C-alpha positions in Angstrom: 2.1 -1.2 -24.1 5.6 -1.0 -23.1 8.5 1.0 -25.1 9.8 -1.8 -27.9 12.9 -0.8 -26.9 13.3 -1.5 -23.6 16.1 -4.2 -22.1 14.9 -7.5 -21.1 16.1 -8.7 -17.7 20.0 -9.6 -17.1 21.0 -13.5 -16.1 20.6 -16.1 -18.4 17.5 -17.6 -20.6 17.8 -20.9 -23.0 16.8 -19.1 -26.1 17.3 -15.8 -27.9 16.1 -15.3 -31.8 18.1 -12.9 -33.8 16.1 -11.7 -36.6 12.2 -12.1 -36.4 11.7 -12.7 -40.5 10.0 -16.2 -41.7 12.4 -17.9 -40.7 12.8 -16.7 -36.9 9.4 -16.6 -36.8 8.7 -20.1 -37.7 11.5 -20.7 -35.2 10.0 -18.9 -32.3 6.5 -21.1 -33.0 8.1 -24.4 -33.1 9.8 -23.7 -29.6 6.8 -22.4 -27.9 5.1 -26.0 -29.2 7.4 -27.7 -26.6 6.8 -24.3 -23.8 10.0 -23.0 -23.9 10.8 -18.9 -22.8 11.9 -17.7 -26.0 13.6 -14.1 -26.8 13.4 -12.2 -29.7 15.7 -9.4 -30.7 14.1 -7.5 -34.0 15.0 -4.1 -35.3 12.0 -3.7 -37.5 9.7 -1.7 -35.2 6.4 -3.1 -36.4 7.3 -6.4 -36.5 8.7 -6.5 -33.1 5.2 -4.7 -31.6 3.6 -7.4 -33.9 4.9 -10.2 -32.0 4.3 -8.5 -28.6 0.8 -8.3 -29.5 1.4 -12.3 -29.8 3.0 -12.6 -25.6 6.1 -13.3 -27.2 8.8 -11.4 -25.6 10.1 -9.7 -28.0 13.1 -6.8 -28.2 13.7 -3.7 -30.5 17.1 -4.3 -31.5 19.6 -3.5 -34.8 21.8 -7.2 -34.9 25.4 -5.5 -36.6 25.0 -3.0 -34.1 28.3 -2.6 -31.8 26.5 -2.3 -28.7 23.4 -4.9 -29.6 24.4 -7.2 -26.5 24.0 -4.7 -24.0 21.2 -5.5 -21.4 20.1 -8.9 -23.0 20.6 -12.2 -20.7 23.3 -14.6 -21.8 21.8 -17.2 -24.4 22.4 -21.1 -23.7 21.5 -21.4 -27.3 21.2 -17.9 -29.7 19.8 -18.0 -33.2 21.3 -15.7 -35.8 18.6 -15.1 -38.8 18.2 -12.2 -40.4 18.6 -12.0 -44.6 21.5 -9.5 -44.0 24.3 -11.3 -44.2 26.7 -9.0 -43.3 24.9 -8.5 -40.0 24.3 -12.8 -39.9 28.4 -12.1 -38.9 28.6 -9.2 -36.7 25.8 -10.6 -34.6 27.9 -14.7 -34.6 31.3 -12.9 -34.1 29.7 -10.6 -31.2 28.2 -13.0 -29.5 30.9 -15.7 -30.0 33.2 -12.9 -28.2 31.0 -12.4 -25.3 29.3 -15.4 -24.3 31.6 -18.1 -25.6 30.1 -20.9 -24.4 26.9 -20.5 -26.3 25.4 -22.6 -28.6 25.3 -20.5 -32.1 23.5 -21.7 -35.4 23.5 -19.1 -37.9 21.5 -18.2 -41.3 23.2 -18.0 -45.0 22.4 -16.3 -47.8 24.6 -17.9 -49.7 27.7 -20.9 -49.8 30.0 -17.7 -49.3 28.5 -16.4 -46.4 27.9 -20.2 -44.5 31.8 -20.9 -44.5 32.6 -17.1 -42.9 29.9 -17.8 -40.6 30.9 -21.3 -39.9 34.7 -19.8 -39.3 33.5 -17.5 -36.8 32.2 -20.0 -34.5 28.4 -21.1 -35.8 28.5 -24.6 -34.8 24.9 -24.9 -37.0 24.8 -22.7 -40.4 21.6 -23.2 -41.8 21.0 -22.4 -45.9 17.5 -22.3 -46.4 17.5 -22.7 -49.9 19.5 -26.7 -48.6 17.4 -27.4 -45.8 13.9 -26.6 -48.2 15.6 -28.8 -50.9 16.7 -31.7 -48.1 12.9 -31.2 -46.7 11.6 -31.9 -50.4 13.7 -34.6 -50.7 13.1 -36.4 -47.4 9.3 -36.1 -48.1 9.5 -37.3 -51.3 10.9 -40.5 -50.3 9.0 -40.9 -47.4 5.7 -40.9 -49.9 7.6 -43.1 -52.6 8.4 -45.9 -49.5 4.8 -45.7 -49.0 3.9 -46.3 -52.6 6.7 -48.9 -53.0 5.6 -51.1 -49.9 2.2 -50.9 -50.8 2.5 -51.8 -54.4 4.5 -54.8 -52.4 1.4 -55.7 -50.3 -1.2 -55.3 -53.2 0.9 -57.3 -55.5 1.1 -60.3 -52.8 -2.3 -60.2 -51.7 -3.5 -60.1 -55.6 -1.5 -63.8 -55.9 -2.6 -67.7 -55.1 -0.7 -70.2 -55.3 2.8 -71.0 -54.0 5.3 -68.5 -53.2 8.9 -69.8 -52.9 11.3 -67.3 -51.3 15.0 -67.4 -52.5 18.1 -66.6 -50.5 21.1 -66.4 -51.7 23.2 -68.9 -51.5 24.8 -69.9 -47.5 22.7 -67.9 -46.2 24.0 -65.4 -44.0 21.8 -63.2 -40.9 20.7 -61.1 -43.1 19.4 -63.0 -46.4 17.4 -65.1 -43.4 15.7 -62.5 -41.8 14.7 -60.9 -44.6 12.8 -63.7 -46.0 11.2 -64.3 -42.6 10.2 -60.9 -42.3 8.8 -61.0 -46.2 7.0 -64.1 -45.4 5.5 -62.5 -42.7 4.3 -59.6 -45.3 3.0 -62.2 -47.8 1.1 -63.6 -45.2 -0.8 -60.3 -43.4 -1.0 -59.3 -46.9 -3.1 -62.8 -48.7 -3.4 -65.5 -45.4 -5.8 -67.5 -47.6 -4.8 -68.0 -51.0 -0.4 -68.0 -50.5 1.6 -70.7 -49.1 4.9 -69.5 -48.5 8.0 -71.4 -48.4 11.9 -69.7 -48.0 14.5 -71.5 -49.7 18.1 -71.5 -49.4 21.0 -72.8 -51.1 24.4 -74.3 -50.1 24.8 -74.5 -46.2 24.4 -73.0 -43.1 27.5 -73.3 -42.2 28.5 -70.9 -39.5 27.9 -71.0 -35.8 26.1 -68.0 -35.3 24.0 -68.8 -38.5 22.7 -72.2 -37.0 22.5 -70.7 -33.3 20.4 -68.5 -34.5 18.3 -70.2 -37.1 17.9 -73.4 -33.9 17.0 -71.2 -31.3 14.3 -68.9 -33.7 13.1 -72.2 -35.0 13.2 -71.3 -39.0 12.0 -73.5 -41.5 13.9 -73.1 -44.7 14.0 -75.5 -47.2 17.1 -76.9 -49.8 16.5 -75.2 -53.7 16.2 -77.9 -56.0 15.2 -78.2 -59.5 11.9 -80.1 -58.5 11.0 -77.8 -55.5 11.3 -75.0 -58.1 8.3 -76.4 -60.1 6.2 -76.7 -57.6 6.3 -72.2 -57.4 3.7 -70.4 -58.5 5.6 -67.1 -57.9 9.4 -66.6 -57.1 11.4 -63.9 -54.6 15.0 -62.9 -54.5 16.6 -61.9 -50.5 19.7 -60.2 -50.4 20.0 -60.7 -53.9 20.4 -59.0 -56.9 19.0 -61.2 -59.8 19.3 -65.2 -60.9 22.1 -66.4 -61.0 23.9 -63.7 -59.4 25.8 -65.6 -55.6 22.8 -68.4 -56.3 22.4 -71.5 -59.1 19.5 -70.1 -60.4 19.4 -70.2 -64.0 19.9 -66.8 -65.2 16.4 -66.8 -67.2 14.2 -68.0 -64.4 11.1 -65.5 -63.8 11.7 -64.0 -60.2 9.0 -62.0 -59.1 9.7 -60.5 -57.3 13.5 -58.6 -55.5 15.2 -57.1 -52.4 18.3 -56.4 -52.1 20.9 -53.8 -51.1 24.0 -55.2 -53.7 24.3 -53.3 -56.5 24.7 -55.9 -59.8 25.2 -53.6 -63.1 25.3 -57.0 -65.0 21.9 -58.4 -65.0 18.6 -57.1 -65.6 15.6 -57.8 -64.3 12.6 -59.2 -65.8 9.5 -56.5 -67.4 7.2 -56.9 -64.7 9.5 -57.5 -61.7 9.2 -55.6 -58.4 12.4 -54.6 -57.8 13.8 -52.5 -54.8 17.7 -52.5 -54.9 19.1 -49.9 -52.5 23.1 -50.4 -52.4 23.5 -47.1 -49.8 21.4 -49.5 -47.1 23.7 -51.2 -45.2 21.2 -54.0 -45.0 18.7 -56.3 -46.3 16.2 -56.3 -43.7 16.4 -52.7 -42.9 14.3 -52.5 -46.4 12.2 -55.0 -45.1 11.6 -53.7 -41.6 11.2 -50.4 -43.3 8.2 -52.3 -45.4 6.6 -53.3 -41.9 6.8 -49.6 -40.7 5.0 -48.6 -43.8 2.8 -51.3 -43.8 1.6 -50.9 -40.1 2.3 -54.9 -39.7 2.0 -55.9 -36.3 5.9 -57.6 -35.6 6.2 -60.9 -33.6 9.4 -61.2 -31.7 10.9 -63.4 -33.8 10.9 -61.5 -36.8 11.7 -58.6 -35.5 14.9 -60.6 -33.4 15.6 -61.6 -36.5 15.5 -58.9 -38.5 17.4 -56.6 -35.8 20.3 -59.5 -35.7 20.3 -59.3 -39.4 21.0 -55.6 -39.7 23.7 -56.0 -36.9 25.2 -58.9 -38.5 26.1 -57.0 -41.8 26.9 -53.9 -40.4 29.1 -55.7 -38.3 27.1 -54.3 -34.8 26.7 -50.8 -36.6 30.4 -50.2 -37.5 30.2 -51.1 -41.3 28.7 -50.0 -44.1 26.4 -48.2 -41.5 23.5 -45.8 -42.6 21.1 -43.3 -40.5 18.2 -45.6 -41.5 19.9 -49.1 -40.2 20.0 -47.5 -36.7 16.4 -46.0 -37.2 14.9 -49.3 -37.9 17.4 -51.7 -35.0 15.7 -48.8 -32.6 12.7 -49.4 -33.9 13.1 -53.1 -33.7 15.0 -53.2 -30.7 12.2 -53.2 -27.4 10.1 -55.8 -30.5 12.8 -58.5 -29.3 13.3 -60.7 -27.5 17.0 -59.9 -25.3 17.2 -63.5 -24.3 17.4 -65.1 -27.5 19.3 -62.1 -29.0 22.4 -63.1 -26.9 22.3 -67.1 -27.1 22.6 -66.7 -30.6 25.7 -64.1 -30.4 27.4 -66.1 -28.1 27.7 -69.6 -29.8 30.9 -72.0 -29.5 33.5 -72.3 -32.2 33.6 -75.5 -34.2 36.2 -77.9 -34.4 36.7 -77.2 -38.0 36.5 -73.8 -37.8 39.4 -72.8 -35.1 41.5 -75.6 -37.6 40.6 -72.7 -40.8 41.2 -70.0 -38.7 44.9 -71.9 -37.2 45.1 -72.5 -41.3 44.6 -69.1 -42.3 46.9 -67.4 -39.3 49.6 -70.2 -40.0 49.9 -70.1 -43.8 49.7 -66.0 -43.9 51.9 -64.3 -46.6 52.0 -59.9 -46.5 53.3 -58.0 -49.8 53.2 -54.2 -48.7 49.7 -54.7 -46.9 47.9 -57.1 -48.1 48.0 -60.6 -47.0 47.7 -63.5 -48.8 46.1 -66.6 -47.0 45.8 -70.3 -48.8 43.7 -72.7 -45.9 43.1 -75.9 -48.2 40.0 -77.9 -48.8 37.3 -76.6 -45.9 33.7 -77.9 -45.6 31.7 -75.1 -43.9 32.9 -72.1 -46.2 31.2 -69.9 -43.6 34.6 -70.3 -41.4 36.3 -68.1 -44.6 34.7 -65.0 -43.1 36.1 -65.6 -39.7 39.7 -65.7 -41.0 39.3 -62.9 -42.8 37.9 -60.4 -40.0 40.9 -61.5 -37.8 43.5 -61.3 -40.1 42.6 -57.9 -41.0 43.2 -56.8 -36.7 46.9 -57.8 -37.2 49.4 -54.6 -37.4 50.2 -53.7 -40.9 47.9 -54.9 -42.8 45.1 -52.9 -44.8 43.9 -56.2 -47.0 42.7 -59.7 -46.3 42.0 -62.2 -49.4 41.8 -65.6 -47.5 41.3 -68.6 -50.1 40.0 -72.0 -49.6 38.2 -74.8 -52.3 35.2 -76.9 -51.6 33.6 -79.3 -53.3 31.8 -77.0 -55.6 34.4 -74.1 -56.1 37.0 -72.1 -55.3 35.9 -69.4 -52.5 37.5 -66.2 -51.6 36.7 -64.1 -48.4 38.0 -60.6 -48.7 38.2 -57.6 -46.3 39.7 -54.1 -46.5 40.3 -50.6 -44.7 42.1 -49.4 -46.9 40.1 -46.4 -48.2 42.0 -46.2 -51.4 40.2 -49.4 -52.7 37.1 -50.4 -52.8 37.6 -54.7 -52.6 33.7 -55.2 -54.4 34.6 -53.9 -57.2 38.6 -55.2 -57.3 36.9 -58.0 -56.5 34.6 -57.8 -59.3 36.5 -57.0 -61.7 38.9 -59.4 -61.6 37.2 -62.5 -61.0 33.9 -61.6 -62.5 34.1 -63.0 -66.1 35.4 -66.9 -64.1 32.7 -66.7 -61.0 31.0 -64.9 -59.1 32.3 -62.1 -57.3 32.0 -58.3 -55.6 31.0 -56.8 -52.4 31.1 -53.8 -50.7 34.3 -51.5 -49.9 35.3 -52.7 -46.9 33.7 -56.8 -47.9 33.7 -58.9 -50.2 33.3 -62.3 -51.8 33.9 -64.4 -54.4 33.2 -68.1 -55.8 35.1 -69.2 -59.1 32.9 -72.9 -59.9 35.2 -75.8 -60.4 34.1 -76.3 -63.9 36.3 -73.6 -65.1 39.3 -75.3 -64.1 38.9 -78.9 -65.1 39.4 -82.2 -63.4 41.7 -83.0 -60.5 41.4 -85.3 -58.4 42.9 -84.0 -54.7 41.3 -80.7 -54.2 44.4 -79.4 -52.6 46.0 -80.1 -56.0 43.6 -78.0 -57.8 43.5 -74.9 -55.5 47.8 -74.9 -55.7 47.1 -75.1 -59.5 44.2 -72.6 -59.8 45.0 -69.6 -57.9 48.1 -68.5 -58.9 47.1 -66.9 -62.2 43.4 -66.2 -60.3 45.4 -63.9 -57.6 47.7 -62.7 -60.0 45.1 -60.7 -61.6 43.5 -59.0 -58.4 48.1 -58.5 -58.0 47.8 -56.6 -61.2 44.6 -54.6 -60.6 46.3 -53.4 -57.7 50.2 -53.0 -58.4 51.2 -55.6 -57.2 52.9 -57.2 -60.1 56.6 -56.6 -59.1 56.2 -56.9 -55.5 56.8 -60.2 -52.9 59.2 -61.5 -56.2 
């Protein structure tokens, strides 16, 4: 056998592993699976001999010796993986000095050594205990989600009668797509004994939402007290509980709740299937995961709806987006109808939307970076968030509250880009005791029923009377009590 101390040929190689204990050896095994050429360096003579017996290019070197790199080829990527913190730091410093363009991955023994390795130039620092912990959490989450998905499937498979799937009031693409996906899962689980109906309250007013429903031929019904009595089972999607952004009585028995909004005011009834994940960007992402875990074929309509739902709720992946949302979008993309998706995303603006946008711009008032705008009476409340999206782009504006009044409620749409403020929590604290309010750190909404404010014939008059004390609660909360006076 050749001398284990001999030098390898000079030149350049893609991978060199410095330190071939358990961690380094496992890295070699993974790279060899991909037919990569790897050079291994270790100070243990017996370990080097064993590696060479296994036909690996292994060489004897002391990783922390000053001449450790003499005669070695230049690595594109270097793994420094010994269990000696000083040796790893010395190797990182030496490699970075001699080969500044090499990509360095180093093993840390503890948090202190991790910091030193990063400061020395390691692009990626691995702390084995942390890696193992993350891997364990990832695996247990994956297994848990598989069980949750299977539990939902088994639940649906055992029912007989009518399942009513209810979205939140004035449903957006995320809610509608989630309802479609849950309906697809239910049909797959129980094609013989279960009738599925999808319900919504309010209206589908946003031009993109109307285009979405029309082009995908989505069959949804208005929710009434009468149709509720005909449902043996009820599911809520994109809404955390009865009475939360919907007009269901709070005592309504709900069998399934799937949402990505946190709601601390409502507690689900015993026996309810509940999957609420505030960390996910869209409820459509949760439903996509169910479809993946259950290996249910996804048709083009459902895939297109889900992808658009994720894109819409994350504002094209620029808002509240998680790696999971991106993974699910990647899974859905090849399954979608690209032409339909393009048509949905390019609708024409209605005349009322243009009018509301104009009023929002004209009536704006800015106080210390907070913009407030009264758009008066509106029939299509979906124009309100469009106005908020437009106004938050104005220079010098960090937070926007646009408000108006419908036949049934005062409605508020808020946007925020001040990292010090969680606008969803702020609206919930300011308005939650008189209506339905909440949302995310940078987008939120509130609905304040009119019966709290008595009878006023002119809607604009009612709004002007009621809005001052309501907004004052918000202004006090964020520290604007004495501003703008």
